[in-house]
N, C-alpha and C positions, 0 to 999 in steps of 0.2 A: 455417504459411505460411512462418515462418522455415526450417524445416528444409529445404523447397524451394527459399530462395532459399540455405541453403548448400550444396548439392546445385550449384544451378548455379555458386555463385561457386567449387566446386573443380573443376569441369568444365570452365570457360573456360580457364585457364591450358593445360590439356593440347590444347585446339583452337587456342590462340593459339602452343602451343608448333608444332605439326605447321605451320603456314601460314607463321611467321616461318623456321622453318629453310627454305624454299625460297625465299622471297620477299626478304628481307633478308640478300642475299650479303653484303654488305658485314661487315654485323656478325657473319654467322656466319664468316668469315675470319679476324676479331679474335677471335675466341673459341677459333677452332681454334688460331691461334699462342701465345694465353695458354697452353690448356692443353699445347703442348708445350712450350714455355718453363718452366713450373713445374710441370708433372706429371710427369717422364720416364717415370715407371711405367704411363702411359697413351696409350702412342704407336700402339696398334692402332687401324686406320680406322673398324671397328667400334665401338671403346670410345670414341675422341673423338666419333664421331657422337652418340653417347647421352649424352655429359657434353655435345654443345653444345645438342641437344634438350633437356635439363633444364634448364640455363641460360635459354633461352627460355621454360621453363614456368615457372619461378620470378619471371622476370621479369613473364610474366603475372599472376602471383599478387598481384606488386605494385601492377600498375595497379589490381587490383580492389580490393586492400584498403581504399582511401577510404570504400569503400559497404560494405565489409564489416566493418569495426572499429565503426561506431555500431550494428550490428545484433547484435553481440555480448553475450553473459549467461552465467548459470551453466548453462544447456544445452549451450552452445558450448563453454566449459569442458571439461563432463562428457565429452562427445562427442569432441571434437576434440584436446584439449590432453593431453601426459603430462609430468610434471614431475619432475627427478630434483636432489636436495641442497637443496631450499627449508629443510630443519630448520638447514643452516648459516645459511642469512638469519635465521630465526627467533630461533634461540640468541644470534646476533650482537645482534638487535636489543635482547636484554634487559641488553645492556654500556650501552645510552643514549648509545654514540657513533655519530658518522659514518658510514655505509658506501657507499663506492665501487663499483659495479658494471663493472668493464672488460670490455667487449664488442668483438667484432670485427664487421666487416661480413660475416655470414655467416647463411644462411635468411632471415628475413624480419623484421628488426628491430622494427620498429612494431607489428607483430601480437605481438609477445614484450613489449615494452614493456605494451601495452593490457590483455593476458590479466593480467600481473601486478599492475596498476592495480585490473582487477577483483577479484581475489583478494585486495584488501584492503591493498595495500604501495602507500604513496604515494611515489611515484619523479619526481626531476626530471632532466629528459635536456639534456645539453648540445649545441648545434646551431649551426651556423655560418650566419651569412646573419642576415639582419632578419626581425623579425615580421611576418607579412603577415595582411589581413583575410580569415578563411575564409569561403568561399562556400558557402551551403547547408549549415550547420553542424549540422543534424538529419540529413543524409543522407550528408553527406560528412566524413571525418575531417582535421581539421588541429592541428596539434601545441597543444596549448591553453598559453595565454602564461602562466597561474599555474603550471604545472610546467616552462616550457622555460629554457633560460639560453641567449637567442641571443647568440651571440659580438658581433655588430654592432648592437645594441640601443642606439641611442643616445638614447633616450625615458625612461631611467632615469638615475638620478644616478650610481649605483655602476656600476663595470666589471665584465666578466662576471667578472674574477677576484676581485673583492671578494665579489661573491654565490654563487660555488662555494664560497669559503673559509665563508663564513657559513653555508650550507646543511651542509656537512660537521660543522662547530663546533655545530652546533644538536642533532646527532643525526640529522640525516634522511637518504634513501638519493638517491644522486646515480648517473647511468647517464653513460657517455661511452664513444667508440669507441677503443679503443687502437691500432688497427692506421691511424689517421687519419693523413694524411702530414705534411710536415715542421711543427715546431713551432719555439719559440725555444731551447726544452732538448731534445736529442734522444741516444741512443745508437745505435751501429751494432750489429746483431748478424746473425746469419746466419739468413735465413729462407728459406725453399722451396730451399735450396741458394744463395741470393745474398744479396750483402751488403747489409741495408736498415736506414734510420734508421728509428727508434721515437720519439716524441714522448713526452717526460716532466714536462712543466709542471704536469699535473693530477696526476700522483704525487706532485710536490713539495709540491703544496697538500695534498693528503691526510696526507702525511706531518706537516706543519704542525698541521693540525686533528687529529692522531692518531687519524684515520680508519682504518678496518677496510676491507680491499681484498679482492673475490671476482671470479675470471672467471668470465664469464656466457656460454654457449653458446645460440645459439637456431635450430633449423633447421625446414626446410619440409620434408615428406616424405611425398609423394603424398597432399595435402591433410590431412595432420598435423601438427599443432605441437610440438615438442619443447623443452623449456625445459631446461638442465643448468647447476645452479650447481656448481661446485667446490669445493675446501677453501680457506680465506683464503691470501694471498699477501703479506701485510704484514711478516710477522714478521722478514725479512733485514731491513728499515730500520736496525737497530742497526750496521750496518756502511757506515753513509753513502751516499756514491755508489755504490759496489759493490752496494749494497741495488737501485738501484734499477736495475743491469744485470741482477741475479738476477732480479726481477721479471718485466721485459720479456722475458729469456730463458725463462722459466718460461712466457708468455705465448703468446711465438712457437711454442714447441715442442707446446703444448697446442692451439692453432690448427693448425698442421701436420698434426696428427695428424687432424682433422676433416678437413682440405682433402684431403687423400690418401682418404680415405676417400669424403667426398662433393663433389667437387672442382665441380659445377655447382651447388652450393650458395653458392660464393664466386666464382668466374669472369667472372660477370656483372653485377658492380657496377660502376657508372660513379663518378664524384664522386673527390674526393681520399684516395685510400687508398696506404699503401706498395705495393703491388703495382702500382696503377695509375701512380704515382709513377716506379718501377722501369720499368715496360714501356713508358711515352710516353720515358723518357731512353733508353732502349734500341732503342728500333722500328726505328728505321731501318737500325742494322748487321744486326738481325734480320730484315729484309727482303733486304738485300744477302746474307745468308749465304744465305735461300732459293732466291735466283734463282741460285745459282752452281751 
């Protein structure tokens, strides 16, 4: 029965992409603008069309994920998931130090996180906003409060900063979005050919906790989930503030390499990302340029 559900779950994004491409014209134009701005190597009309359809397809998978995640199990992982580099994480866990997974908004993050949890890794995520009461928890996924640091959770006595530090200091795994938009501490680096500010606040806490930092990439490729863990990035902290820049630059370069290969995996994200912040800040001039 679940195999049939899985097939339907991965068919839905393709149907969603087909209809949305022709019906959601305003969103389609926005995605086309982003591709032209951030992916200059993908300017051919047919290439842009394929990317935008892929963006809608990925958005369709995210709409279905709340119903897919509660049905996932060992069989799902065996058939639909491939991993790379998890031996880095297993080796790091033996050091009994906190681990920070630094991930971008690419692919389907929630599915990736839940796959890792099913594989036995206890992961707490940092999420903006407040906790919400889950509806229909048996059939719809929602972020588990026990494994989520909500940045605006006023029901707890400790601040999100204190909870993050405690998690890393106690040797557990913490996941956060390394390309989230502006924080109180930032460094400016070149990303997709544009100067963008990346936040470093969580990295400062990781350094204080003597945690290990890994970059994590999650991709959604034609109904398959790919989780890619790269080698650790925290050795440069001995250089002080320059170490944070080195980590951010390495993270941005890694993410760029995947965006150039799979722009449809990234350009459809809404919310507070460095790319969306840059796009919103420069959108009016871009439109004026397009009209001239």
